[in-house]
SEFIZA-3560 file (N, C-alpha, C; in Angstrom, 3 decimals):
REM SEFIZA-3560
<numar><xx>136.327</xx><yy>68.291</yy><zz>130.601</zz><atom>N</atom></numar>
<numar><xx>136.147</xx><yy>69.713</yy><zz>130.836</zz><atom>CA</atom></numar>
<numar><xx>134.965</xx><yy>69.925</yy><zz>131.766</zz><atom>C</atom></numar>
<numar><xx>135.048</xx><yy>70.868</yy><zz>132.623</zz><atom>N</atom></numar>
<numar><xx>134.022</xx><yy>71.125</yy><zz>133.622</zz><atom>CA</atom></numar>
<numar><xx>132.941</xx><yy>72.035</yy><zz>133.033</zz><atom>C</atom></numar>
<numar><xx>131.714</xx><yy>71.489</yy><zz>132.874</zz><atom>N</atom></numar>
<numar><xx>130.615</xx><yy>72.268</yy><zz>132.292</zz><atom>CA</atom></numar>
<numar><xx>130.181</xx><yy>73.396</yy><zz>133.235</zz><atom>C</atom></numar>
<numar><xx>130.202</xx><yy>73.162</yy><zz>134.541</zz><atom>N</atom></numar>
<numar><xx>129.777</xx><yy>74.178</yy><zz>135.498</zz><atom>CA</atom></numar>
<numar><xx>130.662</xx><yy>75.403</yy><zz>135.462</zz><atom>C</atom></numar>
<numar><xx>131.980</xx><yy>75.212</yy><zz>135.258</zz><atom>N</atom></numar>
<numar><xx>132.904</xx><yy>76.337</yy><zz>135.205</zz><atom>CA</atom></numar>
<numar><xx>132.724</xx><yy>77.181</yy><zz>133.969</zz><atom>C</atom></numar>
<numar><xx>132.464</xx><yy>76.531</yy><zz>132.825</zz><atom>N</atom></numar>
<numar><xx>132.290</xx><yy>77.297</yy><zz>131.587</zz><atom>CA</atom></numar>
<numar><xx>130.970</xx><yy>78.054</yy><zz>131.605</zz><atom>C</atom></numar>
<numar><xx>129.953</xx><yy>77.483</yy><zz>132.239</zz><atom>N</atom></numar>
<numar><xx>128.673</xx><yy>78.190</yy><zz>132.354</zz><atom>CA</atom></numar>
<numar><xx>128.817</xx><yy>79.418</yy><zz>133.242</zz><atom>C</atom></numar>
<numar><xx>129.585</xx><yy>79.293</yy><zz>134.304</zz><atom>N</atom></numar>
<numar><xx>129.795</xx><yy>80.440</yy><zz>135.194</zz><atom>CA</atom></numar>
<numar><xx>130.592</xx><yy>81.532</yy><zz>134.497</zz><atom>C</atom></numar>
<numar><xx>131.577</xx><yy>81.130</yy><zz>133.695</zz><atom>N</atom></numar>
<numar><xx>132.372</xx><yy>82.117</yy><zz>132.956</zz><atom>CA</atom></numar>
<numar><xx>131.494</xx><yy>82.863</yy><zz>131.962</zz><atom>C</atom></numar>
<numar><xx>130.643</xx><yy>82.132</yy><zz>131.241</zz><atom>N</atom></numar>
<numar><xx>129.727</xx><yy>82.763</yy><zz>130.281</zz><atom>CA</atom></numar>
<numar><xx>128.775</xx><yy>83.712</yy><zz>131.003</zz><atom>C</atom></numar>
<numar><xx>128.287</xx><yy>83.299</yy><zz>132.153</zz><atom>N</atom></numar>
<numar><xx>127.389</xx><yy>84.154</yy><zz>132.923</zz><atom>CA</atom></numar>
<numar><xx>128.090</xx><yy>85.447</yy><zz>133.342</zz><atom>C</atom></numar>
<numar><xx>129.340</xx><yy>85.364</yy><zz>133.788</zz><atom>N</atom></numar>
<numar><xx>130.096</xx><yy>86.560</yy><zz>134.185</zz><atom>CA</atom></numar>
<numar><xx>130.364</xx><yy>87.475</yy><zz>132.990</zz><atom>C</atom></numar>
<numar><xx>130.629</xx><yy>86.892</yy><zz>131.819</zz><atom>N</atom></numar>
<numar><xx>130.860</xx><yy>87.710</yy><zz>130.620</zz><atom>CA</atom></numar>
<numar><xx>129.584</xx><yy>88.460</yy><zz>130.248</zz><atom>C</atom></numar>
<numar><xx>128.450</xx><yy>87.777</yy><zz>130.300</zz><atom>N</atom></numar>
<numar><xx>127.172</xx><yy>88.423</yy><zz>129.964</zz><atom>CA</atom></numar>
<numar><xx>126.846</xx><yy>89.510</yy><zz>130.982</zz><atom>C</atom></numar>
<numar><xx>127.026</xx><yy>89.212</yy><zz>132.273</zz><atom>N</atom></numar>
<numar><xx>126.758</xx><yy>90.227</yy><zz>133.301</zz><atom>CA</atom></numar>
<numar><xx>127.688</xx><yy>91.426</yy><zz>133.160</zz><atom>C</atom></numar>
<numar><xx>128.953</xx><yy>91.185</yy><zz>132.794</zz><atom>N</atom></numar>
<numar><xx>129.889</xx><yy>92.285</yy><zz>132.576</zz><atom>CA</atom></numar>
<numar><xx>129.475</xx><yy>93.159</yy><zz>131.401</zz><atom>C</atom></numar>
<numar><xx>129.007</xx><yy>92.519</yy><zz>130.320</zz><atom>N</atom></numar>
<numar><xx>128.566</xx><yy>93.282</yy><zz>129.152</zz><atom>CA</atom></numar>
<numar><xx>127.341</xx><yy>94.129</yy><zz>129.490</zz><atom>C</atom></numar>
<numar><xx>126.431</xx><yy>93.553</yy><zz>130.267</zz><atom>N</atom></numar>
<numar><xx>125.235</xx><yy>94.311</yy><zz>130.665</zz><atom>CA</atom></numar>
<numar><xx>125.631</xx><yy>95.484</yy><zz>131.564</zz><atom>C</atom></numar>
<numar><xx>126.535</xx><yy>95.246</yy><zz>132.499</zz><atom>N</atom></numar>
<numar><xx>126.978</xx><yy>96.319</yy><zz>133.396</zz><atom>CA</atom></numar>
<numar><xx>127.666</xx><yy>97.430</yy><zz>132.608</zz><atom>C</atom></numar>
<numar><xx>128.507</xx><yy>97.064</yy><zz>131.629</zz><atom>N</atom></numar>
<numar><xx>129.179</xx><yy>98.060</yy><zz>130.794</zz><atom>CA</atom></numar>
<numar><xx>128.159</xx><yy>98.869</yy><zz>129.997</zz><atom>C</atom></numar>
<numar><xx>127.155</xx><yy>98.211</yy><zz>129.456</zz><atom>N</atom></numar>
<numar><xx>126.111</xx><yy>98.896</yy><zz>128.702</zz><atom>CA</atom></numar>
<numar><xx>125.366</xx><yy>99.888</yy><zz>129.592</zz><atom>C</atom></numar>
<numar><xx>125.018</xx><yy>99.478</yy><zz>130.804</zz><atom>N</atom></numar>
<numar><xx>124.298</xx><yy>100.365</yy><zz>131.731</zz><atom>CA</atom></numar>
<numar><xx>125.162</xx><yy>101.564</yy><zz>132.098</zz><atom>C</atom></numar>
<numar><xx>126.454</xx><yy>101.343</yy><zz>132.328</zz><atom>N</atom></numar>
<numar><xx>127.353</xx><yy>102.451</yy><zz>132.675</zz><atom>CA</atom></numar>
<numar><xx>127.466</xx><yy>103.434</yy><zz>131.509</zz><atom>C</atom></numar>
<numar><xx>127.631</xx><yy>102.929</yy><zz>130.286</zz><atom>N</atom></numar>
<numar><xx>127.735</xx><yy>103.807</yy><zz>129.116</zz><atom>CA</atom></numar>
<numar><xx>126.438</xx><yy>104.576</yy><zz>128.888</zz><atom>C</atom></numar>
<numar><xx>125.312</xx><yy>103.922</yy><zz>129.144</zz><atom>N</atom></numar>
<numar><xx>124.016</xx><yy>104.584</yy><zz>128.994</zz><atom>CA</atom></numar>
<numar><xx>123.835</xx><yy>105.666</yy><zz>130.058</zz><atom>C</atom></numar>
<numar><xx>124.242</xx><yy>105.374</yy><zz>131.294</zz><atom>N</atom></numar>
<numar><xx>124.078</xx><yy>106.333</yy><zz>132.386</zz><atom>CA</atom></numar>
<numar><xx>124.989</xx><yy>107.546</yy><zz>132.236</zz><atom>C</atom></numar>
<numar><xx>126.174</xx><yy>107.362</yy><zz>131.664</zz><atom>N</atom></numar>
<numar><xx>127.106</xx><yy>108.487</yy><zz>131.509</zz><atom>CA</atom></numar>
<numar><xx>126.843</xx><yy>109.294</yy><zz>130.248</zz><atom>C</atom></numar>
<numar><xx>125.953</xx><yy>108.834</yy><zz>129.407</zz><atom>N</atom></numar>
<numar><xx>125.608</xx><yy>109.585</yy><zz>128.203</zz><atom>CA</atom></numar>
<numar><xx>126.473</xx><yy>109.254</yy><zz>127.005</zz><atom>C</atom></numar>
<numar><xx>127.348</xx><yy>108.278</yy><zz>127.120</zz><atom>N</atom></numar>
<numar><xx>128.156</xx><yy>107.870</yy><zz>125.969</zz><atom>CA</atom></numar>
<numar><xx>127.249</xx><yy>107.269</yy><zz>124.895</zz><atom>C</atom></numar>
<numar><xx>126.249</xx><yy>106.507</yy><zz>125.348</zz><atom>N</atom></numar>
<numar><xx>125.230</xx><yy>105.976</yy><zz>124.432</zz><atom>CA</atom></numar>
<numar><xx>123.961</xx><yy>106.774</yy><zz>124.667</zz><atom>C</atom></numar>
<numar><xx>123.391</xx><yy>107.331</yy><zz>123.605</zz><atom>N</atom></numar>
<numar><xx>122.203</xx><yy>108.165</yy><zz>123.729</zz><atom>CA</atom></numar>
<numar><xx>121.162</xx><yy>107.687</yy><zz>122.720</zz><atom>C</atom></numar>
<numar><xx>120.011</xx><yy>107.292</yy><zz>123.211</zz><atom>N</atom></numar>
<numar><xx>118.943</xx><yy>106.798</yy><zz>122.351</zz><atom>CA</atom></numar>
<numar><xx>117.863</xx><yy>107.845</yy><zz>122.108</zz><atom>C</atom></numar>
<numar><xx>118.132</xx><yy>109.090</yy><zz>122.409</zz><atom>N</atom></numar>
<numar><xx>117.103</xx><yy>110.110</yy><zz>122.215</zz><atom>CA</atom></numar>
<numar><xx>116.908</xx><yy>110.365</yy><zz>120.724</zz><atom>C</atom></numar>
<numar><xx>115.701</xx><yy>110.682</yy><zz>120.375</zz><atom>N</atom></numar>
<numar><xx>115.406</xx><yy>110.982</yy><zz>118.974</zz><atom>CA</atom></numar>
<numar><xx>114.473</xx><yy>112.176</yy><zz>118.922</zz><atom>C</atom></numar>
<numar><xx>114.534</xx><yy>112.880</yy><zz>117.848</zz><atom>N</atom></numar>
<numar><xx>113.669</xx><yy>114.031</yy><zz>117.670</zz><atom>CA</atom></numar>
<numar><xx>112.501</xx><yy>113.617</yy><zz>116.790</zz><atom>C</atom></numar>
<numar><xx>111.385</xx><yy>114.244</yy><zz>117.011</zz><atom>N</atom></numar>
<numar><xx>110.198</xx><yy>113.929</yy><zz>116.233</zz><atom>CA</atom></numar>
<numar><xx>110.367</xx><yy>114.327</yy><zz>114.780</zz><atom>C</atom></numar>
<numar><xx>109.800</xx><yy>113.572</yy><zz>113.936</zz><atom>N</atom></numar>
<numar><xx>109.852</xx><yy>113.872</yy><zz>112.514</zz><atom>CA</atom></numar>
<numar><xx>108.452</xx><yy>114.135</yy><zz>111.996</zz><atom>C</atom></numar>
<numar><xx>108.363</xx><yy>114.457</yy><zz>110.745</zz><atom>N</atom></numar>
<numar><xx>107.050</xx><yy>114.658</yy><zz>110.150</zz><atom>CA</atom></numar>
<numar><xx>107.000</xx><yy>113.977</yy><zz>108.796</zz><atom>C</atom></numar>
<numar><xx>105.814</xx><yy>113.661</yy><zz>108.384</zz><atom>N</atom></numar>
<numar><xx>105.625</xx><yy>112.974</yy><zz>107.113</zz><atom>CA</atom></numar>
<numar><xx>105.844</xx><yy>113.941</yy><zz>105.955</zz><atom>C</atom></numar>
<numar><xx>106.304</xx><yy>113.431</yy><zz>104.836</zz><atom>N</atom></numar>
<numar><xx>106.504</xx><yy>114.311</yy><zz>103.676</zz><atom>CA</atom></numar>
<numar><xx>105.164</xx><yy>114.738</yy><zz>103.081</zz><atom>C</atom></numar>
<numar><xx>105.165</xx><yy>115.880</yy><zz>102.408</zz><atom>N</atom></numar>
<numar><xx>103.970</xx><yy>116.347</yy><zz>101.717</zz><atom>CA</atom></numar>
<numar><xx>103.837</xx><yy>115.588</yy><zz>100.400</zz><atom>C</atom></numar>
<numar><xx>102.655</xx><yy>115.037</yy><zz>100.160</zz><atom>N</atom></numar>
<numar><xx>102.414</xx><yy>114.239</yy><zz>98.959</zz><atom>CA</atom></numar>
<numar><xx>101.172</xx><yy>114.788</yy><zz>98.278</zz><atom>C</atom></numar>
<numar><xx>101.258</xx><yy>114.996</yy><zz>96.974</zz><atom>N</atom></numar>
<numar><xx>100.105</xx><yy>115.435</yy><zz>96.198</zz><atom>CA</atom></numar>
<numar><xx>99.684</xx><yy>114.316</yy><zz>95.262</zz><atom>C</atom></numar>
<numar><xx>98.377</xx><yy>114.045</yy><zz>95.244</zz><atom>N</atom></numar>
<numar><xx>97.850</xx><yy>112.982</yy><zz>94.395</zz><atom>CA</atom></numar>
<numar><xx>96.828</xx><yy>113.604</yy><zz>93.466</zz><atom>C</atom></numar>
<numar><xx>97.060</xx><yy>113.452</yy><zz>92.176</zz><atom>N</atom></numar>
<numar><xx>96.103</xx><yy>113.946</yy><zz>91.184</zz><atom>CA</atom></numar>
<numar><xx>95.161</xx><yy>112.808</yy><zz>90.811</zz><atom>C</atom></numar>
<numar><xx>93.937</xx><yy>113.190</yy><zz>90.437</zz><atom>N</atom></numar>
<numar><xx>92.949</xx><yy>112.191</yy><zz>90.044</zz><atom>CA</atom></numar>
<numar><xx>93.386</xx><yy>111.441</yy><zz>88.800</zz><atom>C</atom></numar>
<numar><xx>92.858</xx><yy>110.271</yy><zz>88.630</zz><atom>N</atom></numar>
<numar><xx>93.226</xx><yy>109.453</yy><zz>87.488</zz><atom>CA</atom></numar>
<numar><xx>92.035</xx><yy>108.642</yy><zz>87.033</zz><atom>C</atom></numar>
<numar><xx>92.267</xx><yy>107.755</yy><zz>86.117</zz><atom>N</atom></numar>
<numar><xx>91.200</xx><yy>106.908</yy><zz>85.595</zz><atom>CA</atom></numar>
<numar><xx>91.668</xx><yy>105.458</yy><zz>85.607</zz><atom>C</atom></numar>
<numar><xx>90.715</xx><yy>104.581</yy><zz>85.776</zz><atom>N</atom></numar>
<numar><xx>91.039</xx><yy>103.168</yy><zz>85.724</zz><atom>CA</atom></numar>
<numar><xx>91.355</xx><yy>102.767</yy><zz>84.292</zz><atom>C</atom></numar>
<numar><xx>92.188</xx><yy>101.787</yy><zz>84.095</zz><atom>N</atom></numar>
<numar><xx>92.499</xx><yy>101.350</yy><zz>82.733</zz><atom>CA</atom></numar>
<numar><xx>91.297</xx><yy>100.653</yy><zz>82.095</zz><atom>C</atom></numar>
<numar><xx>91.178</xx><yy>100.780</yy><zz>80.772</zz><atom>N</atom></numar>
<numar><xx>90.117</xx><yy>100.083</yy><zz>80.050</zz><atom>CA</atom></numar>
<numar><xx>90.497</xx><yy>98.617</yy><zz>79.925</zz><atom>C</atom></numar>
<numar><xx>89.543</xx><yy>97.748</yy><zz>80.295</zz><atom>N</atom></numar>
<numar><xx>89.788</xx><yy>96.311</yy><zz>80.246</zz><atom>CA</atom></numar>
<numar><xx>88.679</xx><yy>95.674</yy><zz>79.435</zz><atom>C</atom></numar>
<numar><xx>89.062</xx><yy>94.891</yy><zz>78.438</zz><atom>N</atom></numar>
<numar><xx>88.099</xx><yy>94.161</yy><zz>77.623</zz><atom>CA</atom></numar>
<numar><xx>88.284</xx><yy>92.680</yy><zz>77.921</zz><atom>C</atom></numar>
<numar><xx>87.340</xx><yy>92.099</yy><zz>78.664</zz><atom>N</atom></numar>
<numar><xx>87.463</xx><yy>90.701</yy><zz>79.064</zz><atom>CA</atom></numar>
<numar><xx>86.421</xx><yy>89.868</yy><zz>78.334</zz><atom>C</atom></numar>
<numar><xx>86.878</xx><yy>88.832</yy><zz>77.655</zz><atom>N</atom></numar>
<numar><xx>85.979</xx><yy>87.876</yy><zz>77.003</zz><atom>CA</atom></numar>
<numar><xx>85.799</xx><yy>86.698</yy><zz>77.959</zz><atom>C</atom></numar>
<numar><xx>84.597</xx><yy>86.584</yy><zz>78.511</zz><atom>N</atom></numar>
<numar><xx>84.336</xx><yy>85.509</yy><zz>79.459</zz><atom>CA</atom></numar>
<numar><xx>83.326</xx><yy>84.544</yy><zz>78.858</zz><atom>C</atom></numar>
<numar><xx>83.330</xx><yy>83.320</yy><zz>79.353</zz><atom>N</atom></numar>
<numar><xx>82.431</xx><yy>82.290</yy><zz>78.844</zz><atom>CA</atom></numar>
<numar><xx>81.008</xx><yy>82.568</yy><zz>79.310</zz><atom>C</atom></numar>
<numar><xx>80.031</xx><yy>82.119</yy><zz>78.519</zz><atom>N</atom></numar>
<numar><xx>78.631</xx><yy>82.244</yy><zz>78.873</zz><atom>CA</atom></numar>
<numar><xx>78.261</xx><yy>81.004</yy><zz>79.688</zz><atom>C</atom></numar>
<numar><xx>77.900</xx><yy>81.217</yy><zz>80.919</zz><atom>N</atom></numar>
<numar><xx>77.598</xx><yy>80.105</yy><zz>81.817</zz><atom>CA</atom></numar>
<numar><xx>76.100</xx><yy>80.096</yy><zz>82.079</zz><atom>C</atom></numar>
<numar><xx>75.456</xx><yy>78.942</yy><zz>81.788</zz><atom>N</atom></numar>
<numar><xx>74.033</xx><yy>78.784</yy><zz>82.024</zz><atom>CA</atom></numar>
<numar><xx>73.861</xx><yy>77.946</yy><zz>83.286</zz><atom>C</atom></numar>
<numar><xx>73.321</xx><yy>78.566</yy><zz>84.306</zz><atom>N</atom></numar>
<numar><xx>73.114</xx><yy>77.882</yy><zz>85.573</zz><atom>CA</atom></numar>
<numar><xx>71.638</xx><yy>77.558</yy><zz>85.691</zz><atom>C</atom></numar>
<numar><xx>71.344</xx><yy>76.293</yy><zz>85.899</zz><atom>N</atom></numar>
<numar><xx>69.952</xx><yy>75.880</yy><zz>86.025</zz><atom>CA</atom></numar>
<numar><xx>69.833</xx><yy>74.773</yy><zz>87.057</zz><atom>C</atom></numar>
<numar><xx>68.605</xx><yy>74.310</yy><zz>87.258</zz><atom>N</atom></numar>
<numar><xx>68.370</xx><yy>73.227</yy><zz>88.198</zz><atom>CA</atom></numar>
<numar><xx>67.734</xx><yy>72.065</yy><zz>87.464</zz><atom>C</atom></numar>
<numar><xx>67.947</xx><yy>70.875</yy><zz>87.995</zz><atom>N</atom></numar>
<numar><xx>67.395</xx><yy>69.678</yy><zz>87.384</zz><atom>CA</atom></numar>
<numar><xx>67.138</xx><yy>68.671</yy><zz>88.499</zz><atom>C</atom></numar>
<numar><xx>65.957</xx><yy>68.021</yy><zz>88.490</zz><atom>N</atom></numar>
<numar><xx>65.663</xx><yy>67.019</yy><zz>89.497</zz><atom>CA</atom></numar>
<numar><xx>66.278</xx><yy>65.705</yy><zz>89.089</zz><atom>C</atom></numar>
<numar><xx>66.996</xx><yy>65.092</yy><zz>90.029</zz><atom>N</atom></numar>
<numar><xx>67.654</xx><yy>63.816</yy><zz>89.771</zz><atom>CA</atom></numar>
<numar><xx>67.382</xx><yy>62.906</yy><zz>90.960</zz><atom>C</atom></numar>
<numar><xx>67.082</xx><yy>61.641</yy><zz>90.692</zz><atom>N</atom></numar>
<numar><xx>66.894</xx><yy>60.670</yy><zz>91.766</zz><atom>CA</atom></numar>
<numar><xx>68.199</xx><yy>59.910</yy><zz>91.942</zz><atom>C</atom></numar>
<numar><xx>68.674</xx><yy>59.895</yy><zz>93.177</zz><atom>N</atom></numar>
<numar><xx>69.937</xx><yy>59.235</yy><zz>93.484</zz><atom>CA</atom></numar>
<numar><xx>69.653</xx><yy>58.066</yy><zz>94.411</zz><atom>C</atom></numar>
<numar><xx>70.159</xx><yy>56.873</yy><zz>94.056</zz><atom>N</atom></numar>
<numar><xx>69.990</xx><yy>55.712</yy><zz>94.922</zz><atom>CA</atom></numar>
<numar><xx>71.031</xx><yy>55.756</yy><zz>96.029</zz><atom>C</atom></numar>
<numar><xx>70.549</xx><yy>55.659</yy><zz>97.255</zz><atom>N</atom></numar>
<numar><xx>71.435</xx><yy>55.705</yy><zz>98.411</zz><atom>CA</atom></numar>
<numar><xx>71.554</xx><yy>54.285</yy><zz>98.959</zz><atom>C</atom></numar>
<numar><xx>72.759</xx><yy>53.774</yy><zz>99.115</zz><atom>N</atom></numar>
<numar><xx>72.909</xx><yy>52.406</yy><zz>99.624</zz><atom>CA</atom></numar>
<numar><xx>72.495</xx><yy>52.321</yy><zz>101.093</zz><atom>C</atom></numar>
<numar><xx>72.006</xx><yy>51.148</yy><zz>101.473</zz><atom>N</atom></numar>
<numar><xx>71.597</xx><yy>50.934</yy><zz>102.854</zz><atom>CA</atom></numar>
<numar><xx>72.821</xx><yy>50.497</yy><zz>103.652</zz><atom>C</atom></numar>
<numar><xx>73.035</xx><yy>51.130</yy><zz>104.785</zz><atom>N</atom></numar>
<numar><xx>74.212</xx><yy>50.855</yy><zz>105.605</zz><atom>CA</atom></numar>
<numar><xx>73.743</xx><yy>50.389</yy><zz>106.970</zz><atom>C</atom></numar>
<numar><xx>74.314</xx><yy>49.265</yy><zz>107.427</zz><atom>N</atom></numar>
<numar><xx>73.974</xx><yy>48.808</yy><zz>108.773</zz><atom>CA</atom></numar>
<numar><xx>75.141</xx><yy>49.121</yy><zz>109.697</zz><atom>C</atom></numar>
<numar><xx>74.801</xx><yy>49.614</yy><zz>110.886</zz><atom>N</atom></numar>
<numar><xx>75.819</xx><yy>50.014</yy><zz>111.845</zz><atom>CA</atom></numar>
<numar><xx>75.608</xx><yy>49.216</yy><zz>113.119</zz><atom>C</atom></numar>
<numar><xx>76.664</xx><yy>48.545</yy><zz>113.570</zz><atom>N</atom></numar>
<numar><xx>76.596</xx><yy>47.815</yy><zz>114.835</zz><atom>CA</atom></numar>
<numar><xx>77.175</xx><yy>48.703</yy><zz>115.919</zz><atom>C</atom></numar>
<numar><xx>76.507</xx><yy>48.755</yy><zz>117.061</zz><atom>N</atom></numar>
<numar><xx>77.004</xx><yy>49.588</yy><zz>118.155</zz><atom>CA</atom></numar>
<numar><xx>78.154</xx><yy>48.889</yy><zz>118.864</zz><atom>C</atom></numar>
<numar><xx>78.973</xx><yy>49.637</yy><zz>119.566</zz><atom>N</atom></numar>
<numar><xx>80.119</xx><yy>49.090</yy><zz>120.270</zz><atom>CA</atom></numar>
<numar><xx>79.679</xx><yy>48.175</yy><zz>121.398</zz><atom>C</atom></numar>
<numar><xx>78.533</xx><yy>48.452</yy><zz>122.030</zz><atom>N</atom></numar>
<numar><xx>78.032</xx><yy>47.604</yy><zz>123.114</zz><atom>CA</atom></numar>
<numar><xx>77.680</xx><yy>46.221</yy><zz>122.594</zz><atom>C</atom></numar>
<numar><xx>77.086</xx><yy>46.140</yy><zz>121.406</zz><atom>N</atom></numar>
<numar><xx>76.710</xx><yy>44.852</yy><zz>120.846</zz><atom>CA</atom></numar>
<numar><xx>77.947</xx><yy>44.017</yy><zz>120.515</zz><atom>C</atom></numar>
<numar><xx>79.012</xx><yy>44.641</yy><zz>120.040</zz><atom>N</atom></numar>
<numar><xx>80.242</xx><yy>43.920</yy><zz>119.749</zz><atom>CA</atom></numar>
<numar><xx>80.886</xx><yy>43.415</yy><zz>121.015</zz><atom>C</atom></numar>
<numar><xx>80.829</xx><yy>44.180</yy><zz>122.094</zz><atom>N</atom></numar>
<numar><xx>81.450</xx><yy>43.776</yy><zz>123.368</zz><atom>CA</atom></numar>
<numar><xx>80.734</xx><yy>42.542</yy><zz>123.935</zz><atom>C</atom></numar>
<numar><xx>79.427</xx><yy>42.484</yy><zz>123.809</zz><atom>N</atom></numar>
<numar><xx>78.685</xx><yy>41.328</yy><zz>124.326</zz><atom>CA</atom></numar>
<numar><xx>78.898</xx><yy>40.125</yy><zz>123.429</zz><atom>C</atom></numar>
<numar><xx>79.149</xx><yy>40.322</yy><zz>122.132</zz><atom>N</atom></numar>
<numar><xx>79.383</xx><yy>39.196</yy><zz>121.229</zz><atom>CA</atom></numar>
<numar><xx>80.721</xx><yy>38.524</yy><zz>121.509</zz><atom>C</atom></numar>
<numar><xx>81.718</xx><yy>39.291</yy><zz>121.989</zz><atom>N</atom></numar>
<numar><xx>83.048</xx><yy>38.742</yy><zz>122.235</zz><atom>CA</atom></numar>
<numar><xx>83.094</xx><yy>37.894</yy><zz>123.493</zz><atom>C</atom></numar>
<numar><xx>82.153</xx><yy>38.069</yy><zz>124.434</zz><atom>N</atom></numar>
<numar><xx>82.177</xx><yy>37.326</yy><zz>125.701</zz><atom>CA</atom></numar>
<numar><xx>81.893</xx><yy>35.877</yy><zz>125.524</zz><atom>C</atom></numar>
//
């Protein structure tokens, strides 16, 4: 099957549909005009928040000094490794 022919046919169908749409729009068969509307009137009366009784845990936040041993780390640079490989 010829792919170029089917692509051209699809293109002609799309162009025909667009041309038909433009003609219908220009003649007034399709009309997208709309009239302005307004928002509905809404009345809101005051209210109260619901009563909530929450039992939460007692959290004691404090500070404490602690000594932490940090391991010693040796780092070799990339330049030193390159000279070692030679």
